[in-house]
Structures are given as C-alpha cells and as structure tokens.
C-alpha positions as CSV (number, residue, x, y, z in Angstrom):
1,X,24.9,19.2,20.2
2,X,25.0,19.8,16.9
3,X,22.0,17.5,16.3
4,X,19.9,19.3,18.3
5,X,20.6,22.4,16.2
6,X,19.9,20.9,13.2
7,X,16.5,19.5,14.0
8,X,14.5,22.5,13.1
9,X,16.3,23.2,9.6
10,X,15.5,19.7,8.9
11,X,12.1,19.7,10.1
12,X,11.6,23.2,7.9
13,X,12.9,21.0,4.7
14,X,11.2,17.7,5.3
15,X,8.3,18.7,3.5
16,X,10.4,19.6,0.1
17,X,12.0,16.4,0.0
18,X,9.4,14.6,-2.3
19,X,9.4,17.7,-4.8
20,X,13.4,17.5,-4.9
21,X,13.2,13.1,-5.3
22,X,10.6,14.1,-8.2
23,X,12.7,16.5,-9.8
24,X,15.9,14.2,-9.6
25,X,13.7,11.2,-11.0
26,X,12.5,13.3,-13.6
27,X,15.9,14.6,-14.8
28,X,17.3,10.9,-14.5
29,X,14.6,9.9,-16.9
30,X,15.4,12.6,-19.6
31,X,19.1,11.9,-19.4
32,X,18.4,8.1,-19.7
33,X,16.5,8.5,-22.5
34,X,18.5,10.9,-24.4
35,X,21.4,8.6,-24.1
36,X,19.4,5.8,-25.0
37,X,18.2,7.5,-28.4
38,X,21.9,8.1,-29.0
39,X,22.8,4.5,-29.1
40,X,20.1,4.0,-31.6
41,X,21.5,4.1,-35.6
42,X,18.4,4.9,-37.4
43,X,15.0,5.7,-36.9
44,X,13.8,2.0,-36.9
45,X,16.0,1.5,-33.8
46,X,14.5,4.6,-32.2
47,X,10.7,3.3,-33.0
48,X,11.6,0.1,-31.6
49,X,13.4,1.8,-28.4
50,X,10.4,4.0,-28.1
51,X,7.8,1.3,-28.3
52,X,10.1,-0.8,-25.4
53,X,10.0,2.2,-23.2
54,X,6.3,2.6,-23.4
55,X,5.6,-1.2,-22.8
56,X,8.2,-1.4,-19.9
57,X,6.5,1.5,-18.2
58,X,2.8,0.0,-18.3
59,X,3.5,-3.6,-18.3
60,X,6.7,-4.7,-17.0
61,X,10.3,-5.8,-17.9
62,X,9.7,-9.4,-19.4
63,X,6.8,-8.1,-21.5
64,X,9.1,-5.1,-23.2
65,X,11.9,-7.4,-23.5
66,X,9.5,-9.9,-25.6
67,X,7.9,-6.9,-27.2
68,X,11.4,-5.7,-28.4
69,X,12.4,-9.4,-30.0
70,X,9.2,-9.1,-32.0
71,X,9.7,-5.9,-33.0
72,X,13.4,-6.4,-34.2
73,X,12.3,-9.8,-35.9
74,X,9.2,-8.1,-37.7
75,X,10.9,-4.9,-38.7
76,X,14.2,-6.1,-39.8
77,X,12.9,-6.9,-43.2
78,X,10.6,-4.1,-44.0
79,X,11.9,-0.9,-46.0
80,X,10.4,1.7,-44.0
81,X,11.1,4.4,-46.9
82,X,9.4,2.1,-49.5
83,X,6.5,0.8,-47.1
84,X,5.0,4.1,-46.9
85,X,5.2,5.4,-50.4
86,X,2.0,5.5,-52.2
87,X,2.1,4.3,-55.6
C-alpha cells in the first residue's frame, strides 16, 4: 500500500536524479582534489599531481602512473627557483 502512494512522488523526482548525481560527483571531485593537494609538501609535488590528474582524466590510470614516475625522476634533480631565474 505504501509503495502505491510513493509512485507519484518517485515519478515526479525521477528527472532530477541525474542532476543530483552530477552535483554529487562534482562535489566529490572537488573534495578529493583539495585533500590531494594538502598531501603535497611543495609546489613541485602539486605540479606533478596536477599533471597526473590531467593525464588520468584524458588517458587512463596506467599512463598517469608512468607519467608521475617519469616526472618525479626528471624533476627531483631540478632546482625550480634557480631554473626560471634569468641571469
């Protein structure tokens, strides 16, 4: 009996389900990104994490992981403060 009474309510809100799911996913992405940036110790780590996130979005997890390893190896020996300074 209760289910018969709830069918019109569910039918009314059914078109709003994709909007609610989209808002939930956007909020979750924002919070995960914020927490991930708090783990980074310096700007170099934030840059590598951002590039990895972009590659993860476009290509996939395996390529993003390889990109992260390569960036860590290449960027670990570079002093960024002196790298961009003009002499």
